[in-house]
Structures are given as C-alpha cells and as structure tokens.
N, C-alpha and C positions, 0 to 999 in steps of 0.2 A: 563623755564619760571620765571617770577615773580611773586612769587601768597602773596595776605596777606590773613593771620587769622583772620576775627576782630570779637571777644570773649567779653561776658560780664559778664566777672567770677568775684565770690567775697567770692568763697569758691574750693577750689578742687569738681570738675564732670570730669562727667561721654564728657561731647562735648570736654573738654580739652589734653584726654587721648587720645579721637580719634583720635584731629589735633593733637597729638602727633607721632601717628603711621604715619599718614599718612606720618609725616614729616618724619617720620626718616626712611619708604618706599622710598622714595621718592630722599635718597640724595643722591646728585651729579648730578640730571636728573630736581630740580624743584628748587629754591630759596625761602625759604619761611623767610615771611616777621610776627611780631604780634602784634598787640594793644589789649589790653583791660584791666582791670580795674588792676587787678592782675594779676597773672599768679604762680603753683606749684610746675614745675619740672624742672625749671632751667632753662629755653627755654632765652635769651634774646629778651625783646622788650618791645613795649613805654606802659606805661603806659598811659591812661585815662580812662574819665570817665563812661563809655558808658551806665552804665547802670541804667543812669542818664533816665528823662523822655522826649519824643521828647522833648515836651516844658517848659523851655526854652533850657536846656541840652541837646539835642538830637540838634539842629542847628550848638549850640558850636564845639559839638562833632563832625558836621561832615563837618566845616573848617580848623576842623586841620588833618581830616581826609584825605580832598582834599588834604591840603598842604605836610601832608607826602606823600602819592600818589604822588603827583609832583616829589618830595624832592627825592625818591627813585626809580622812574620809574617802579612802579610796572602796570603789564599786567593782574592780575585776580584781582578781592577780592570773598575774599569767609569768606561770616558770619555765625556764631551758634547761635544764640538766639536773639528772637521779636524784643529788638532794639537795637541787633548788628546790623538790616536784614533794619532795618529804614534807620540807618545811612547809612548803605554800599548803598540801593540803593539812596541814594541823591548825594554820594563822587562817586559812578558810572556812572551815568546819567550827572555830569557835570564833569567830565575826560574822558568818551568816550570810559570807557575801561568791559567788560562783568563782571553779577555778580552771582556766581552764591550758590544759599543757601543749609542748610542741616537742617533741622528739627529733632530736637532731642523729643518733646513734641510738643504734642497740642497744637498747639496756640489759646491764647484768642482770641474769637469769642466777639465781638463788633464795634457799629456801625465804628469809625475811624479806624480796626481793617480790616472791610471789605471794608472800602474806599480806603484805598491802603494799600493794604496785602504786598508790598514790599516782595513778594518771588525768586527774578531773574529773569533772562535770562529763566535758568533751577534753579529747583527743587531738591533737593535727599531727600527724606522721607526714617526714618531708620528702618521703618515697614511699614504691609498695614493696620493699626490703623492708621496712621498719612497717607497716601494715602486717604483712606476712606475720610478723616475729611476735608485733604483738597479739596476733592471734592466736599463734602456736603454741606461744611457752607462759604468757597470762591468760586465755581463754578472754581477751578484753571483746565483749560487746560490735560489731560489726556498724554499729548505729552508732558506738560516740567516736567513732574514729572517722574523722576527715584526710584527706588525701591532697597537700596543699604544698605546692614547691615553693624554694624559695623562692626569692624576688630580685626583680634584677632591674633598676632602673635603666631601661631602654632610651628615653629619650637623651641621656646625660650622655650617651656612647654614638659616634662614627663609624662603624665599622670601614676601614682604607688599610688596599694589598701595602704592606714595605718591601721597596723595593730598591734588595741588598745584593749588590753586585758578587761579592766576593764569601768573606768566614759571615756567616748566619748566626744571630746569638738568641740561646734557647733558654728558657727560662727554667728552675726546676722549683716549684711554688709549694709552700706551707710550713708549717713551724714544724720542730723535729721532736715533737714532744707523744707519745703514746704511742700505738699502730705506724705512725708516719713515721720514727727514728728506724723501722728495720725494712719500712717502704726503701727510706735512702741509701741506707748500706746494701737493698739489693742494687738499686738505678746505679749506685757507684761499683758494688764488683763489676756489674753488668758494660758499664760503660768503659771501663779500662783493657776489659776481655776484646770488646772490638770496636773501641775506638780507631785503632789504625785503617782500618775497615771503612771506613767513613767517611765521607767530604768533611773536611777541618772544620770546627765550631767554638762558638764562647762560648760554656756550657755557664751560667749566672744561680748561684742556690739562691733562692728567695726564703727566708724566715727565720723567726725567733728560736735559738739555738739552749738548750733548758742545760742550766749548768750543770749537770750530772753529764752529760753529755761533750760539752765542753772541748774538755783534753782529750779521748776518744775523734771527733769531729777535726780537730785540728791538724791531729796526726794521720790520720788517714785521707785529708786535701791533700795534704803538702804530700804523701805517699803517687798520690793519684795524678795530682800534677805534673811529677816526673816522669810519671808512665804515658802520659793522654799526647803529647806530642805531634801531631803539629795542631792540635787543639788545644784548648783551653779551658780550665775552672776556677771559677771563684766563688767567693760568699762575701757576699750580700748584707748577711742579714734581717733585723726583719728592715721593712722598707712602708716607710708609711706611703706619701705616694704612690703605691702600687698603680695605678693606673697611668700614670706617662709612662714608667718602665714599662708597661707591656707596650702603650702605644711605639715606643722607642727601641723594641723588640718582633722580634721576626713568630718565637715559635714556643712553647708552652710547656712542662710536662706538669702537670697536677690533675686534682680530683674536687667535687665539691664547689663551693664558692667559686673559689681562683681560676677553676674549670669552665662557668661561665661567664667571668666576666672577659676573658679570655676571649672567649666565643662571638662575643657584644662588639670588641674590637676588631672584629674582623683577622684573628690571629690561630693558623692550624694550630691543634691540641691532641696532642698524645693522652689520653686515658689513665693514668697511675694514681692507685689513693689507698688508702690501708687498704683495702680486701686485695689486691691485685693491680696486672694489668689489662686492660679494656684491647686497649692499642688505638692509633688516630682517627679522632673524630670524623665518623663516617654514617653513609645512611646503615650500614650491616650493624655497626656498634651501636646506634641510638639507640634502642627500645630496652638495651641490658643497660644505660648509660643512665636512662632515667629510671629503671630500675635502684638498680646500685647508687645512688648520686655521684657518677662520674668514678664511680670502682673504687668510694669509701668502704660498700658495705656486699663485697662481693661477699659470699659463703656457699662453699668453701674456699677460703682465700685462694689464690689461685697468680702467681711471683712469679712470669715465666723466660728465660731470661732469651727465648725464643724468640716469642712473640715482643719485648723490646725492644731485640735489635729491629728487627722488621721491622718493624714503626716506626726507630729511628731512621733506620733508612730513607724509607718513605717521607719522613717527615724532613729531612736536608736534603731529598731529590725528588721532590713533587711531581706525580705522575695524571695529577685530576687539575681539571684548571680550577684555578683556588680564586679564579670571581663568580662563577656558577658552586663553591663550592660554599661560601661566603655568605654566599647567597640563602641559598640551602639554610645554613647551622641559624641563620640568622633569621628564621621563618621561620622554624624551634622553638629560640627562646621568646619571639611573641605568641606562639599561641601557650608555652606553659612556663614560662619564669617571665610573663607582665608582672611588673610589679603594681602596677595600678590594677589587674586581675586581682593577683594573691592579697592582694591589702585589702579585696571588696572583703574576699571568701572567709579569710581572718573574722573581718567587721562581723559578717551573718555567723559565724561560729559564736562567739558573741553576745551578739542579739540571743542565738539561740537559747542559753542558761542564763542571759537578763534575767528573765522574768519566772518571779516568785520569790525571789529572794529577798530576802528583811534581814539586815541586822542585826544582831542578839548581844544582851551582854554575857561580859564574859563569866564561863565559870572555871573551878575545881583543877578538872579532871579536862586531860587533852586526849585527842580524839586521834582518830588514822586519818580522818578525815574522810572529804568523798576518793571511794576508791581504795577502801580500805578501812578494815572491820576498827573497833575502836583501841587504844592504847592503856592500856590501864600500867599507872605508877603508882 
C-alpha cells in the first residue's frame, strides 16, 4: 500500500519517531511517503508548512497535498497532529482515499475543533486518557477509536544494569517546548530546594531548547549550578544518538516515548511529563503510567514537589532488587509496546478502512472530510 504520513514537525518529536518505527517495520510491505514542515531522522520528505493555521495556510496546504496524492498515487493518508488532521481530512475527501489519524496528545477543545473534528475514518489513540478525551469532548464513536500504544523495537535493546560505584548520572529527557517547559522549571526549582539532602548526582538536561526560552534557560541553569553542590547539572541540548547516552547513564526522568526507551535499556525511570509527576516506575504506578503516556496526559495536572523529592531519593538510593525490577518492567514493554505487535495492529486499521474507497475526480468545493461536515468557501 502507498501510504502518506502527514506531520507538522518543527522540532524532533515523538510523533516522528513513532512514524519512523512503523516505516522501518513495514519495509518491503508498504511504501511510505512523508510530508511535514521539517523532519529529523534522515528520511526523504516533501517540505510543506503543515503547522500553519487552517485559514488561509491550511487551505493552500490542502491543495498541495491533493496534488501530491494524485502525483504519487497515494492510497491512504495517515495524519499525526491537529493541523495535519485538518489538511488530511480535506485532501482525503477530495481524492476519495481513506484517512486514518493517530492522536498523540489530547486535542484542543473549542468550537472549531468540535464542529470539524477531522478525526478520520478510524482514529488511533496512544493511551486511555486520549480515548476518554475523544469520547467526552468530541463524542467520537467508540467503534472508531483504537487503543494502540507507541511501538518500541525491543529486538534492538538489551537491558543491562549499570554499576556506578560513586556519583550517578541522571538524565532529564524531553524537548523544552509547550507543556514540557513549565515541567522543566518545576523540576529545577524542586531540585534546588532538596538537592543538598539527596545523594550527589550528575544531572544532564537532554532536549532541544526553543529560541524563546534560551535566555531564561541559560540563566536558570547557571543559578541552579551554583546551588546544587556537590551535585552538578549541565545541558546537552538535542542528542541525536539518545540510545548510547541512555546506555551510559544510570537513570532518567522523563515521560512518553523517552521513558519507554529508558525502560527498554533497563534504566530506572521517574515518570514526569507535561501532566505532572507519577513517581518511580513500579507496579503500583504502572496502571496510571499506561493510562497517561508515562505522565504526559495527567488530568488534572499533578506537579507535586513532595512526590518528585521522594522519587529522586528512591532513584538515587534504591531499596528494591534492581534486576528483578528490570525484568518486570521489560515484561510490561513486551506485553504493551512491542513494535511488531503495534505495527500489526495499525496495519489492521488500514485494512479496516481500505475497502470500498476509490479515487474520485477533483471538484471545486473543499469538504470537511471524514469526521466533519463540509466547509463552504
């Protein structure tokens, strides 16, 4: 099948990694085409400003994507963000091909999004919090929603305990934009307040820093560095080979896909994301971790300084059998996040929507597409 992945990436993001993982798994089975503002994993793609708002940018993008679909004989379009969903819905309707969406985070709720949800012929949600969000705010039919989690290629990861006799190296992973910026500020403020009561550690901040935050980021890190001794903190920025960094570190604080990758390598993880702090990965908090994408989709948000402090204390002075904990966590990934299973589930959704669609000739009006009423221009 000839599939178009439509994204609106301006910086490295989990949605792109999700698409790359699927494309690698389907190599030789599906032909994958890419359109996005930017992409960061070396794939060949068509650059379009998909991140522009629906009017007027989305209108122009729609016609560009329609032209691309016809030129490359695309058979299915799979979109991965709210603005990509909108463009994909119009293009799919006009060309008569099926449209599948993956919702990676709860969508904004306002009149326009509710009137034109643009959620495709079938919708994939990566966790239970998103399923509930789609049902509650958009009244989306449960038969159109498929809970399919992120996929991790576990065949490429070998969990090994890292023996560090002295100071542990702890990573804080995640791009510092959107909701992750206030999460970072919360982490930094809490760490400064409690660091002297914790075992010394080397904290490394991993992730791209948006231009608008760089000045404050540098200032705050400088202040924190003078207050954390004997612990130290440094910024690594965006790291392309994250896997090597994880393997050579002792633990991590993160959410989403980054947390899954750290668990896959056997690293203890404190789940902290855009939604708040869940705590150190364990049996007790695993159900909430599954539900909220490891802490990104907690509602209402829960940034508890006491919870973060106790999690860091346990992270730096573990009281559990690390080998046993690592084996248990790996088993959870194999059950819920194995890439082969996830790719097969997504493929099943493609098969579900593939029947009965036939390309149609281009006409003059633009429609709201599958999942929304027509837009009259």
